[in-house]
A tleap script that builds the chain and sets N, CA, C and O, in Angstrom:
source leaprc.protein.ff14SB
mol = sequence {
  NMET CYS GLU LYS TYR ASN GLY TRP THR ASN
  TRP GLU THR TRP ASN MET ALA LEU TRP LEU
  GLY GLU SER ASP ASP GLU SER ILE LEU ASN
  GLN ALA HIE THR GLU VAL ASP ASP PHE THR
  ASP GLU GLY VAL VAL ASN VAL HIE GLU ALA
  THR GLY SER LEU ALA GLY TRP LEU ARG SER
  TYR CYS GLU GLU VAL TYR LEU GLY HIE LEU
  ASN GLN ASP ASP LEU ARG GLY PRO VAL ALA
  ASP ALA ILE TYR SER SER TYR TRP PRO LYS
  VAL GLU TRP TYR GLU ILE ALA GLY HIE TYR
  ILE GLU GLU ALA ASN CALA
}
set mol.1.N position { -139.736 168.735 -61.690 }
set mol.1.CA position { -138.630 167.646 -61.305 }
set mol.1.C position { -138.868 167.022 -60.429 }
set mol.1.O position { -139.889 167.080 -59.742 }
set mol.2.N position { -137.654 166.084 -60.267 }
set mol.2.CA position { -138.048 164.455 -59.351 }
set mol.2.C position { -137.669 164.620 -58.206 }
set mol.2.O position { -136.476 164.846 -58.002 }
set mol.3.N position { -138.203 164.579 -57.592 }
set mol.3.CA position { -137.908 164.339 -56.241 }
set mol.3.C position { -136.950 163.164 -55.935 }
set mol.3.O position { -136.993 162.193 -56.691 }
set mol.4.N position { -136.033 163.167 -54.827 }
set mol.4.CA position { -135.490 162.000 -54.272 }
set mol.4.C position { -136.548 161.048 -53.560 }
set mol.4.O position { -137.549 161.286 -52.883 }
set mol.5.N position { -135.805 159.639 -54.064 }
set mol.5.CA position { -136.938 158.568 -53.108 }
set mol.5.C position { -135.893 157.621 -52.470 }
set mol.5.O position { -135.114 156.864 -53.048 }
set mol.6.N position { -136.024 157.795 -51.410 }
set mol.6.CA position { -135.186 156.488 -50.133 }
set mol.6.C position { -134.007 157.137 -50.579 }
set mol.6.O position { -133.192 156.316 -50.159 }
set mol.7.N position { -133.398 157.921 -51.066 }
set mol.7.CA position { -131.527 158.340 -51.028 }
set mol.7.C position { -131.455 157.963 -52.660 }
set mol.7.O position { -130.362 158.035 -53.221 }
set mol.8.N position { -132.512 157.604 -53.321 }
set mol.8.CA position { -132.383 157.196 -54.858 }
set mol.8.C position { -132.972 158.417 -55.249 }
set mol.8.O position { -133.736 159.066 -54.535 }
set mol.9.N position { -132.378 158.924 -57.127 }
set mol.9.CA position { -132.659 159.924 -57.956 }
set mol.9.C position { -134.409 159.666 -57.956 }
set mol.9.O position { -135.185 160.545 -57.582 }
set mol.10.N position { -134.770 158.569 -58.348 }
set mol.10.CA position { -136.516 158.825 -58.175 }
set mol.10.C position { -137.019 157.187 -57.995 }
set mol.10.O position { -136.217 156.325 -58.353 }
set mol.11.N position { -138.068 156.855 -57.556 }
set mol.11.CA position { -138.854 156.060 -57.562 }
set mol.11.C position { -138.608 154.473 -58.117 }
set mol.11.O position { -138.704 153.359 -57.602 }
set mol.12.N position { -138.130 155.146 -59.844 }
set mol.12.CA position { -138.087 153.978 -60.160 }
set mol.12.C position { -136.399 153.494 -59.830 }
set mol.12.O position { -136.026 152.380 -59.462 }
set mol.13.N position { -135.831 154.309 -60.006 }
set mol.13.CA position { -134.384 153.792 -59.861 }
set mol.13.C position { -134.198 153.084 -58.710 }
set mol.13.O position { -133.645 151.987 -58.784 }
set mol.14.N position { -134.798 153.796 -56.971 }
set mol.14.CA position { -134.934 152.550 -55.736 }
set mol.14.C position { -135.670 151.380 -56.179 }
set mol.14.O position { -134.887 150.434 -56.091 }
set mol.15.N position { -136.738 151.004 -56.590 }
set mol.15.CA position { -137.296 150.370 -57.338 }
set mol.15.C position { -136.561 148.803 -57.862 }
set mol.15.O position { -136.434 147.781 -57.188 }
set mol.16.N position { -136.204 149.021 -59.116 }
set mol.16.CA position { -134.610 148.704 -59.906 }
set mol.16.C position { -134.022 148.311 -59.027 }
set mol.16.O position { -134.052 147.096 -59.223 }
set mol.17.N position { -133.303 148.527 -57.865 }
set mol.17.CA position { -132.154 148.705 -57.277 }
set mol.17.C position { -132.891 147.585 -56.433 }
set mol.17.O position { -132.487 146.433 -56.592 }
set mol.18.N position { -133.839 147.791 -55.631 }
set mol.18.CA position { -134.646 147.107 -54.709 }
set mol.18.C position { -135.171 145.697 -55.651 }
set mol.18.O position { -135.723 144.870 -54.925 }
set mol.19.N position { -135.116 145.399 -56.719 }
set mol.19.CA position { -135.098 144.202 -57.483 }
set mol.19.C position { -133.809 143.798 -57.404 }
set mol.19.O position { -133.371 142.807 -56.819 }
set mol.20.N position { -133.292 144.523 -57.954 }
set mol.20.CA position { -131.371 144.187 -58.277 }
set mol.20.C position { -131.319 143.410 -56.622 }
set mol.20.O position { -131.330 142.180 -56.597 }
set mol.21.N position { -131.282 143.918 -55.753 }
set mol.21.CA position { -130.707 143.570 -54.527 }
set mol.21.C position { -131.411 142.249 -54.126 }
set mol.21.O position { -130.838 141.456 -53.379 }
set mol.22.N position { -132.160 142.103 -54.422 }
set mol.22.CA position { -133.025 141.150 -53.499 }
set mol.22.C position { -132.683 140.055 -54.525 }
set mol.22.O position { -132.716 139.019 -53.861 }
set mol.23.N position { -132.385 139.753 -55.742 }
set mol.23.CA position { -132.271 139.124 -56.477 }
set mol.23.C position { -131.219 137.822 -56.324 }
set mol.23.O position { -131.199 136.868 -57.103 }
set mol.24.N position { -130.337 137.992 -55.131 }
set mol.24.CA position { -129.455 137.081 -54.961 }
set mol.24.C position { -128.665 136.647 -56.124 }
set mol.24.O position { -128.175 135.519 -56.076 }
set mol.25.N position { -128.438 137.519 -57.354 }
set mol.25.CA position { -127.806 136.750 -58.400 }
set mol.25.C position { -126.728 137.527 -58.037 }
set mol.25.O position { -126.819 138.724 -57.765 }
set mol.26.N position { -125.675 136.864 -58.025 }
set mol.26.CA position { -123.967 137.058 -57.887 }
set mol.26.C position { -123.401 137.399 -59.000 }
set mol.26.O position { -122.265 137.865 -58.918 }
set mol.27.N position { -124.200 137.223 -60.690 }
set mol.27.CA position { -123.806 137.713 -61.229 }
set mol.27.C position { -123.146 139.291 -61.495 }
set mol.27.O position { -122.025 139.542 -61.937 }
set mol.28.N position { -124.014 140.079 -61.157 }
set mol.28.CA position { -124.157 141.243 -61.104 }
set mol.28.C position { -122.886 141.749 -60.472 }
set mol.28.O position { -122.065 142.506 -60.990 }
set mol.29.N position { -122.852 141.168 -59.175 }
set mol.29.CA position { -121.250 142.070 -58.275 }
set mol.29.C position { -120.087 141.389 -59.207 }
set mol.29.O position { -119.075 142.009 -59.536 }
set mol.30.N position { -120.355 140.049 -59.586 }
set mol.30.CA position { -118.980 139.794 -60.352 }
set mol.30.C position { -118.998 140.529 -61.615 }
set mol.30.O position { -117.902 140.852 -62.074 }
set mol.31.N position { -119.885 140.794 -62.148 }
set mol.31.CA position { -119.766 141.884 -63.392 }
set mol.31.C position { -118.741 142.879 -62.622 }
set mol.31.O position { -117.523 142.920 -62.797 }
set mol.32.N position { -119.485 143.648 -61.757 }
set mol.32.CA position { -118.973 145.198 -61.425 }
set mol.32.C position { -117.402 144.652 -60.680 }
set mol.32.O position { -116.636 145.557 -60.347 }
set mol.33.N position { -117.018 143.391 -60.469 }
set mol.33.CA position { -115.580 143.036 -60.223 }
set mol.33.C position { -114.595 143.214 -61.385 }
set mol.33.O position { -113.481 143.735 -61.418 }
set mol.34.N position { -115.419 142.564 -62.425 }
set mol.34.CA position { -114.767 142.488 -63.436 }
set mol.34.C position { -114.410 143.759 -64.402 }
set mol.34.O position { -113.609 143.839 -65.334 }
set mol.35.N position { -115.176 144.589 -63.913 }
set mol.35.CA position { -115.527 145.943 -64.617 }
set mol.35.C position { -114.277 146.934 -64.004 }
set mol.35.O position { -113.579 147.653 -64.720 }
set mol.36.N position { -114.164 146.828 -62.711 }
set mol.36.CA position { -112.916 147.254 -61.628 }
set mol.36.C position { -111.916 146.917 -62.397 }
set mol.36.O position { -111.241 147.725 -63.036 }
set mol.37.N position { -111.725 145.456 -62.382 }
set mol.37.CA position { -110.408 144.992 -62.767 }
set mol.37.C position { -109.718 145.617 -64.065 }
set mol.37.O position { -108.524 145.745 -64.333 }
set mol.38.N position { -111.283 146.091 -65.042 }
set mol.38.CA position { -110.552 146.167 -66.380 }
set mol.38.C position { -110.575 147.787 -66.318 }
set mol.38.O position { -109.937 148.334 -67.217 }
set mol.39.N position { -111.046 148.400 -65.633 }
set mol.39.CA position { -110.938 149.463 -65.802 }
set mol.39.C position { -109.780 150.361 -64.287 }
set mol.39.O position { -109.878 151.483 -63.789 }
set mol.40.N position { -108.928 149.358 -64.041 }
set mol.40.CA position { -107.396 149.222 -63.159 }
set mol.40.C position { -106.428 150.017 -64.113 }
set mol.40.O position { -106.241 149.589 -65.252 }
set mol.41.N position { -105.854 151.079 -63.708 }
set mol.41.CA position { -104.343 150.944 -64.142 }
set mol.41.C position { -103.440 151.511 -62.869 }
set mol.41.O position { -103.700 152.198 -61.881 }
set mol.42.N position { -102.543 151.032 -63.265 }
set mol.42.CA position { -101.548 150.900 -61.698 }
set mol.42.C position { -102.125 151.119 -60.771 }
set mol.42.O position { -101.838 152.128 -60.127 }
set mol.43.N position { -103.114 150.295 -60.366 }
set mol.43.CA position { -103.540 149.866 -59.131 }
set mol.43.C position { -104.632 151.461 -58.996 }
set mol.43.O position { -104.563 152.064 -57.925 }
set mol.44.N position { -105.566 152.027 -60.106 }
set mol.44.CA position { -105.867 153.252 -59.812 }
set mol.44.C position { -107.412 152.805 -60.926 }
set mol.44.O position { -107.499 152.573 -62.132 }
set mol.45.N position { -108.212 152.834 -60.059 }
set mol.45.CA position { -109.265 152.326 -60.827 }
set mol.45.C position { -110.260 153.432 -61.073 }
set mol.45.O position { -111.003 153.909 -60.216 }
set mol.46.N position { -110.181 153.834 -62.518 }
set mol.46.CA position { -111.328 154.511 -62.966 }
set mol.46.C position { -112.747 154.650 -62.660 }
set mol.46.O position { -113.525 154.544 -63.608 }
set mol.47.N position { -113.174 154.849 -61.594 }
set mol.47.CA position { -114.748 154.975 -61.554 }
set mol.47.C position { -115.349 155.144 -62.694 }
set mol.47.O position { -115.926 154.368 -63.456 }
set mol.48.N position { -115.118 156.363 -62.715 }
set mol.48.CA position { -116.392 156.871 -63.990 }
set mol.48.C position { -116.667 155.954 -65.106 }
set mol.48.O position { -117.794 155.704 -65.534 }
set mol.49.N position { -115.137 155.285 -65.717 }
set mol.49.CA position { -115.448 154.537 -66.732 }
set mol.49.C position { -116.092 153.030 -66.293 }
set mol.49.O position { -116.973 152.501 -66.972 }
set mol.50.N position { -115.566 152.445 -65.133 }
set mol.50.CA position { -116.060 151.357 -64.904 }
set mol.50.C position { -117.602 151.500 -64.795 }
set mol.50.O position { -118.335 150.903 -65.583 }
set mol.51.N position { -118.061 152.258 -63.861 }
set mol.51.CA position { -119.497 152.650 -63.668 }
set mol.51.C position { -120.422 152.811 -64.647 }
set mol.51.O position { -121.519 152.281 -64.469 }
set mol.52.N position { -120.181 153.548 -65.838 }
set mol.52.CA position { -120.580 153.674 -67.027 }
set mol.52.C position { -120.691 152.260 -67.682 }
set mol.52.O position { -121.845 151.861 -67.837 }
set mol.53.N position { -119.791 151.523 -68.047 }
set mol.53.CA position { -120.015 150.133 -68.664 }
set mol.53.C position { -120.265 149.091 -67.876 }
set mol.53.O position { -120.220 147.937 -68.302 }
set mol.54.N position { -120.565 149.408 -66.597 }
set mol.54.CA position { -121.714 148.254 -65.678 }
set mol.54.C position { -122.728 148.866 -65.775 }
set mol.54.O position { -123.698 148.162 -65.492 }
set mol.55.N position { -123.037 150.131 -66.119 }
set mol.55.CA position { -124.567 150.698 -66.023 }
set mol.55.C position { -125.227 149.836 -67.724 }
set mol.55.O position { -126.258 149.165 -67.750 }
set mol.56.N position { -124.553 150.030 -68.656 }
set mol.56.CA position { -124.797 149.531 -69.601 }
set mol.56.C position { -124.926 148.262 -69.761 }
set mol.56.O position { -125.773 148.149 -70.647 }
set mol.57.N position { -124.525 147.026 -69.367 }
set mol.57.CA position { -124.274 146.185 -68.796 }
set mol.57.C position { -125.753 145.871 -68.028 }
set mol.57.O position { -126.775 145.349 -68.474 }
set mol.58.N position { -125.484 146.328 -66.896 }
set mol.58.CA position { -126.987 146.083 -66.158 }
set mol.58.C position { -128.340 146.403 -67.057 }
set mol.58.O position { -129.308 145.643 -67.033 }
set mol.59.N position { -128.302 147.558 -67.819 }
set mol.59.CA position { -129.130 147.406 -68.617 }
set mol.59.C position { -129.842 146.899 -69.546 }
set mol.59.O position { -131.033 147.034 -69.828 }
set mol.60.N position { -128.830 146.170 -70.101 }
set mol.60.CA position { -129.204 145.067 -71.034 }
set mol.60.C position { -129.212 143.615 -70.385 }
set mol.60.O position { -129.620 142.685 -71.081 }
set mol.61.N position { -128.738 143.350 -68.951 }
set mol.61.CA position { -128.857 142.141 -67.890 }
set mol.61.C position { -130.849 142.321 -67.646 }
set mol.61.O position { -131.785 141.531 -67.523 }
set mol.62.N position { -130.706 143.628 -67.676 }
set mol.62.CA position { -132.625 143.650 -66.775 }
set mol.62.C position { -133.475 143.670 -67.920 }
set mol.62.O position { -134.653 143.334 -67.795 }
set mol.63.N position { -132.890 144.120 -69.313 }
set mol.63.CA position { -133.997 143.788 -70.121 }
set mol.63.C position { -133.755 142.049 -70.603 }
set mol.63.O position { -134.697 141.278 -70.788 }
set mol.64.N position { -132.634 141.761 -70.711 }
set mol.64.CA position { -133.402 140.398 -70.733 }
set mol.64.C position { -133.739 139.684 -69.642 }
set mol.64.O position { -134.675 138.901 -69.801 }
set mol.65.N position { -133.134 139.747 -68.357 }
set mol.65.CA position { -133.809 138.933 -67.336 }
set mol.65.C position { -135.262 139.307 -67.239 }
set mol.65.O position { -136.087 138.394 -67.282 }
set mol.66.N position { -135.640 140.475 -67.120 }
set mol.66.CA position { -136.801 141.272 -66.597 }
set mol.66.C position { -138.056 141.191 -68.174 }
set mol.66.O position { -139.282 141.162 -68.066 }
set mol.67.N position { -137.418 141.175 -69.252 }
set mol.67.CA position { -138.242 141.418 -70.161 }
set mol.67.C position { -137.868 140.382 -71.357 }
set mol.67.O position { -138.591 140.401 -72.353 }
set mol.68.N position { -136.869 139.558 -71.309 }
set mol.68.CA position { -136.782 138.643 -72.398 }
set mol.68.C position { -137.679 137.591 -72.420 }
set mol.68.O position { -137.811 136.978 -73.479 }
set mol.69.N position { -138.402 137.227 -71.323 }
set mol.69.CA position { -139.210 135.988 -71.673 }
set mol.69.C position { -140.547 136.879 -72.380 }
set mol.69.O position { -141.474 136.157 -72.747 }
set mol.70.N position { -140.643 137.701 -72.501 }
set mol.70.CA position { -141.864 138.491 -73.291 }
set mol.70.C position { -141.703 138.191 -74.270 }
set mol.70.O position { -140.586 137.860 -74.667 }
set mol.71.N position { -143.121 138.198 -75.274 }
set mol.71.CA position { -142.760 138.299 -76.813 }
set mol.71.C position { -143.570 139.761 -76.979 }
set mol.71.O position { -144.140 140.392 -76.089 }
set mol.72.N position { -143.430 140.123 -78.494 }
set mol.72.CA position { -143.284 141.165 -78.991 }
set mol.72.C position { -145.258 141.575 -78.667 }
set mol.72.O position { -145.860 142.639 -78.519 }
set mol.73.N position { -145.703 140.115 -78.678 }
set mol.73.CA position { -147.558 140.202 -78.650 }
set mol.73.C position { -147.378 140.851 -77.078 }
set mol.73.O position { -148.308 141.638 -76.901 }
set mol.74.N position { -146.986 140.821 -76.549 }
set mol.74.CA position { -147.156 140.995 -75.126 }
set mol.74.C position { -146.869 142.391 -75.008 }
set mol.74.O position { -147.675 143.233 -74.613 }
set mol.75.N position { -145.882 142.570 -75.308 }
set mol.75.CA position { -145.579 144.314 -75.232 }
set mol.75.C position { -146.279 145.435 -76.464 }
set mol.75.O position { -145.825 145.979 -77.471 }
set mol.76.N position { -147.329 145.429 -75.915 }
set mol.76.CA position { -148.496 146.332 -76.832 }
set mol.76.C position { -149.276 146.697 -75.660 }
set mol.76.O position { -149.313 146.028 -74.627 }
set mol.77.N position { -149.988 147.944 -75.894 }
set mol.77.CA position { -150.834 149.109 -75.203 }
set mol.77.C position { -149.959 148.972 -73.770 }
set mol.77.O position { -148.766 148.694 -73.648 }
set mol.78.N position { -150.965 149.266 -72.718 }
set mol.78.CA position { -150.710 149.835 -71.450 }
set mol.78.C position { -149.275 148.827 -71.084 }
set mol.78.O position { -148.164 149.358 -71.080 }
set mol.79.N position { -149.387 147.846 -70.886 }
set mol.79.CA position { -148.073 147.547 -70.254 }
set mol.79.C position { -146.918 147.577 -71.399 }
set mol.79.O position { -145.869 147.165 -70.902 }
set mol.80.N position { -146.797 147.851 -72.464 }
set mol.80.CA position { -145.592 148.321 -73.106 }
set mol.80.C position { -145.528 149.853 -73.048 }
set mol.80.O position { -144.383 150.229 -73.298 }
set mol.81.N position { -146.129 150.567 -72.873 }
set mol.81.CA position { -146.416 152.506 -72.265 }
set mol.81.C position { -145.748 152.027 -70.961 }
set mol.81.O position { -144.612 152.470 -70.796 }
set mol.82.N position { -146.137 151.362 -70.178 }
set mol.82.CA position { -145.735 151.479 -69.053 }
set mol.82.C position { -144.244 151.436 -68.440 }
set mol.82.O position { -143.579 152.141 -67.681 }
set mol.83.N position { -144.020 149.926 -69.352 }
set mol.83.CA position { -142.332 149.665 -69.126 }
set mol.83.C position { -141.647 150.558 -69.810 }
set mol.83.O position { -140.577 150.900 -69.308 }
set mol.84.N position { -142.021 151.133 -71.024 }
set mol.84.CA position { -140.841 151.697 -72.244 }
set mol.84.C position { -141.297 152.999 -72.237 }
set mol.84.O position { -140.705 153.789 -72.972 }
set mol.85.N position { -142.421 153.486 -71.422 }
set mol.85.CA position { -142.246 154.991 -71.664 }
set mol.85.C position { -142.437 155.778 -70.024 }
set mol.85.O position { -142.132 156.937 -69.744 }
set mol.86.N position { -143.023 154.753 -69.125 }
set mol.86.CA position { -142.839 155.592 -67.811 }
set mol.86.C position { -141.627 154.894 -67.124 }
set mol.86.O position { -140.557 155.483 -66.966 }
set mol.87.N position { -141.830 153.694 -66.748 }
set mol.87.CA position { -140.901 153.495 -65.852 }
set mol.87.C position { -139.638 153.101 -66.162 }
set mol.87.O position { -138.781 153.490 -65.369 }
set mol.88.N position { -139.093 152.135 -67.511 }
set mol.88.CA position { -137.391 151.891 -68.045 }
set mol.88.C position { -136.578 153.278 -68.205 }
set mol.88.O position { -135.440 153.399 -67.752 }
set mol.89.N position { -137.239 154.291 -68.869 }
set mol.89.CA position { -136.278 155.685 -69.040 }
set mol.89.C position { -136.049 156.360 -67.524 }
set mol.89.O position { -134.987 156.889 -67.195 }
set mol.90.N position { -136.908 156.281 -66.891 }
set mol.90.CA position { -136.608 157.005 -65.596 }
set mol.90.C position { -135.388 156.393 -64.933 }
set mol.90.O position { -134.546 157.060 -64.332 }
set mol.91.N position { -135.341 154.662 -65.134 }
set mol.91.CA position { -134.138 154.327 -64.052 }
set mol.91.C position { -132.909 154.726 -64.103 }
set mol.91.O position { -132.193 154.480 -65.074 }
set mol.92.N position { -132.558 155.311 -63.190 }
set mol.92.CA position { -130.825 155.888 -63.658 }
set mol.92.C position { -129.872 154.279 -63.353 }
set mol.92.O position { -129.794 153.502 -62.402 }
set mol.93.N position { -129.448 154.328 -64.317 }
set mol.93.CA position { -128.586 152.720 -64.425 }
set mol.93.C position { -127.252 153.101 -63.759 }
set mol.93.O position { -126.777 152.510 -62.789 }
set mol.94.N position { -126.742 154.082 -64.343 }
set mol.94.CA position { -125.370 154.994 -63.779 }
set mol.94.C position { -125.216 154.739 -62.165 }
set mol.94.O position { -124.255 154.240 -61.580 }
set mol.95.N position { -126.542 155.264 -61.579 }
set mol.95.CA position { -126.665 155.736 -59.889 }
set mol.95.C position { -126.484 154.004 -59.386 }
set mol.95.O position { -125.829 153.747 -58.376 }
set mol.96.N position { -126.990 153.143 -60.027 }
set mol.96.CA position { -127.486 151.676 -59.562 }
set mol.96.C position { -125.814 151.189 -59.854 }
set mol.96.O position { -125.110 150.739 -58.950 }
set mol.97.N position { -125.455 151.323 -60.917 }
set mol.97.CA position { -124.043 150.809 -61.141 }
set mol.97.C position { -122.975 151.049 -60.281 }
set mol.97.O position { -122.023 150.286 -60.120 }
set mol.98.N position { -123.203 152.479 -59.546 }
set mol.98.CA position { -122.312 153.205 -58.926 }
set mol.98.C position { -122.296 152.575 -57.495 }
set mol.98.O position { -121.364 152.880 -56.751 }
set mol.99.N position { -123.098 151.866 -57.137 }
set mol.99.CA position { -123.053 151.316 -55.767 }
set mol.99.C position { -122.764 150.103 -55.802 }
set mol.99.O position { -122.418 149.565 -54.750 }
set mol.100.N position { -122.826 149.357 -56.998 }
set mol.100.CA position { -121.730 147.753 -57.413 }
set mol.100.C position { -120.372 148.078 -57.632 }
set mol.100.O position { -119.556 147.201 -57.346 }
set mol.101.N position { -120.021 148.984 -58.011 }
set mol.101.CA position { -118.646 149.574 -58.616 }
set mol.101.C position { -117.935 150.045 -57.210 }
set mol.101.O position { -116.783 149.689 -56.963 }
set mol.102.N position { -118.600 150.771 -56.409 }
set mol.102.CA position { -118.183 150.752 -54.651 }
set mol.102.C position { -118.222 150.060 -54.148 }
set mol.102.O position { -117.185 150.161 -53.493 }
set mol.103.N position { -118.923 148.821 -53.691 }
set mol.103.CA position { -118.962 147.637 -53.147 }
set mol.103.C position { -117.808 146.805 -54.014 }
set mol.103.O position { -116.889 146.365 -53.323 }
set mol.104.N position { -117.753 146.573 -55.245 }
set mol.104.CA position { -116.535 145.957 -55.530 }
set mol.104.C position { -115.348 146.241 -55.514 }
set mol.104.O position { -114.445 145.412 -55.626 }
set mol.105.N position { -115.150 147.860 -55.324 }
set mol.105.CA position { -114.209 148.319 -55.306 }
set mol.105.C position { -113.694 148.465 -53.892 }
set mol.105.O position { -112.560 148.928 -53.770 }
set mol.106.N position { -114.391 148.124 -52.778 }
set mol.106.CA position { -114.072 148.331 -51.309 }
set mol.106.C position { -112.886 147.319 -50.834 }
set mol.106.O position { -112.488 147.339 -49.669 }
savepdb mol mol.pdb
quit
């Protein structure tokens, strides 16, 4: 059973949220605003759909930003194992996206 870490589901989710929060990259919040707009019907936001869509976008975005510069030769052995087996699958993208949707919807 995973224990919460600083209010997040686990350390990996907290760590990724920390990296994203410190990145000063406005594209994440801009995308959250886009998702809120896209999933608003008659003034009511479908938060679940907006959050799910942003979660997928965030994962792809992070793969591109943080892993995109690596070539296949770099992603072998313990580095690949640490990223793809130990760290990446534990990140709760939906949880991180929820914080951005909440901010965009405020």
